[in-house]
N, C-alpha and C positions, 0 to 999 in steps of 0.2 A: 507639417502644415505651415510652420513659420518660414521654412526655406522656400516653399512654393510662393508665399506672399512676397518674399524678398525678390525672387526671380521675376515675378510679374511686375513689380515696381521698377526693377532695373530695365526690363524689356520696355516698359512704357516710357521710361526716361530716355532710353536710346531712340525710340521711335519719335518722341517729341523733339529731340535734338536734331535728328535727321530732317524732320519736317520743317523745323525752324531754319535749318541750313538751306533748304531748298526754297522755302517760301519767303524767308527773311528779306532778300534783295528786292523782291516784288513789293513787299509791304513798305519798304523804305522808299521805293519809287512813287508809290501811291501817296505816301505821306508828303514827299517833296512836291508833288503836283499841286498841293494846296498851300504852298508857301507864298508869301508876299515879297520875298527877297528878290533882288534883281539877278542873283546868281544862285546856282545850286549850292545850298549849305544845309548841313544836317547837324542838329535838328533845326527845322524851320522855326522862325520866331513868331510869326503871325499867320493866322488862317485867312485865306483869300481864295476867291474863284477867278482871280485875275487871269491866270494862264489858260484856263478853260475858255474864258471869253475871248482871249487873243486867238486861240486855236479856231474857235467857231466863227469869228468875224474877220479874220485876216484873209485877204483875197489869195495870197500865195499858198497858205495852208489849204484853203478851200479848193483851189485849182489842183493841188497835189492829190487831195482826196478824190476829187471827181475823176482825175486821170487814172488813179489806181482802181476805182470802181469800174470805169469803162473797160480798161485792159483786163481786169479780173473777170468781168462778166463775159467778155468775148472769149477769153482763154478757157473759162469754165464750160461754155457751150461747146467749143471745139473739142476740148479734152474729153468731155462726157460722151459726145457722139462717137468720136474715134475710138476711145478706150472701151466703150460698151460694145461697139460693133466688133472690135478685135477680140474681146472676151467671148462674145457669143460665137464667133467664127472658130475659135480654138476649142471651146467647150462643147459645142453642139453639132459640129460638122467634122467630117474627116478631111480637114484642110491639108493639102500637100505643103510640106515645109512648115508644119505647125511649130516646131521647136524654134525655127528661125524667127517666126512672128513673135513668139514669147520673148526671145532674146532682145529683139528690137523694141518691144513694148516696154520692157523694164530697164533698158540700157540707160536712159537719162537719169535714173535714180542712182546708178553706180558711177557714171562719169562725173568727175569733179566739175562744179559749175564754172570755174575759170576757163576750162577747156571749151565748154559750150559757149561761153561769152566771147572768147577770142575767135572761135570758128564762126559764130554768128556775126561778129563785127566784120570779119573779112568778107563774108557773103553779102551782108547788107550794104557794105561800102560799095561793092560793085553794082548792086541793084538800086542804090540811092534810097535806101529805106531806113537809114539811121534816124531815129527820132520819131518815126511813124508809129501810131498806135496799133495798126494792124500788124506791123512787123514785130512789135514788142509782144502783142497777144499771141502771135504764132510761136515765138520762142517760149513763152510761158505755157502754151499748150503742150509743147514738147516735155516740159517739166512736170505737167500735171497728168499726162496720160498714164504713167506707170501706176499711180495711186488708183485711178479709176479702173484700170485693167485688172489689178490685183484684187480689189474689193469686189468687183462684179464677177470676176472669174471664180472667186471663192463662193459667192452666193449661188452661181450657176452649178457649181460642183455639189453643194449641199442640197439644193432643191431637186426633187424627184422629177426626172424628165418624162415620166409616164403620163403626167398631166398633159403635157404638150402632145404626146403621142395619142392620147385619148381624143383631144380636140381634132387632130388630123384624121383620126379614124371616123369621126362623126361628120366629116365633110368640110371642115374648115381648111382653107388653103394655108400655105406657109406664112404669108404676110398677115393674115387675120389671126393665126395662132400666136405669132410674135406680138401683135398689137393687143390682143385680148387676154392672152395667158402668160406669155413669157415676161413681157414688160411689167404688168401688174405684180407678178410674183416676185420679181427682182427689183421693184421700184425703190424700196428702202436702201438697197445696196447702191443703186444708181445715184440716188440723191446723196448718199454718204460720200461716194466717190466725187460727186460734183462739189460738195462742200470742201473736201480736202483739196481739190484742184483750185478752188477759189482762195483758200488759205495760203496755198503754196504761191500763187500769183501775187496775192495781196502783200505777202511778206518777203518777196524776192528782192535782193539787193545787188548781188554780184553781177548777174546777167543784165539787170536793168541799168546799172551804172554804165555799162559798155554800150547799150543799145538805145537808151532813152533820149540821147542827144542833149543839147545845151538849152533847150526850151523848158517847158514846165516839167519838173521831175515828178516821179510818183511819190507817195507818202513815205515809204521806207527810205528812198534815196534822199528825200528832204530831211528826214530825221538824221540820217547818216551825215549829211552835209552840215546840219546844225551842230552835231556833236564834234565834227572836225574843226569848224571855224570858230564857233562861240557856243559854249555850253549854257543854254538858257533853260529855265524851269519849264518853259512851254513844252520841251521835249518830254518831261515827266508827265505832263498832262496828256500829250498825244499817246504815250506808251500806256497810260492808264485806260484811255478810250479803246485802244487796240486790245488790251487785256479783257475788257468788258465784252467786246465783240467776240473774241475767241471763246470766252466762257459761255456766251449765248449759243454760239455755233456748236460747242461741245455738248451742251445740254440738249440741243436739237439732235445731235448724233446719237446720244443715249436713248432718246425717245424713238428714233428710227430703228435702233437695234431691238428695242422692246417690240416695236411694230413687226419687225421681221421675224422675231421668235414666235409671236402670236400667229403670223401667217403660216409659218412652218408647222405649227401645231394643228391649224385648221385645214390647211390645204389637202392633206391626205384624206380627210373625211368628206371633202367635196367630190 
């Protein structure tokens, strides 16, 4: 009995150490974001909201956030549409060359970003698209498609296709079946893929550095530039805000997964 208690305590201590090792740097960044010092110094001496105010009211940071949101929104829309259609085509139809489509759909996840960046730079230089929002959104779309495709494909594989066949047998055409049955049944997976695509776009640095041009950078590129030129505590504030946004989106993803499980339980009874 005593050995069991000792083993449990050792296991708890190891888990706590691992958790501290993983979460510790994040907690330090959050703590530094409330510093009043001019430079990053740990531990901070005084508590202040100064760097959050600078982030919120500085035009350069605001412009970077707006550009990241614009590019991320466009990339999310494109990636969700293309990835979902590709997933449906490979999961619900006998598409010739299905394996080729699957390889192309997940290839950007495997190819190193620096290769995509250099290739995109060469292409965009010829098309005079360096620095354009639409060009940057297209490249971010390429990065987001694999996540949408894999998530939606997995959902389509799990969901029973007999519901769609029942709708077709009752007189619904293919388009109405997709609109009224397939999309609602897989909507949690589609939204989950869209959120992942947005996070990938919003956090992308390597490709964006090559293609964003010399005008207004996106938020991750501005953070990278700030760390390279002068380490200011405002970077810690920006990182904390990004962490909060990521936590909110992850909570939403958890809710979507619960929603999808409920649908999977209810759908067969319908």
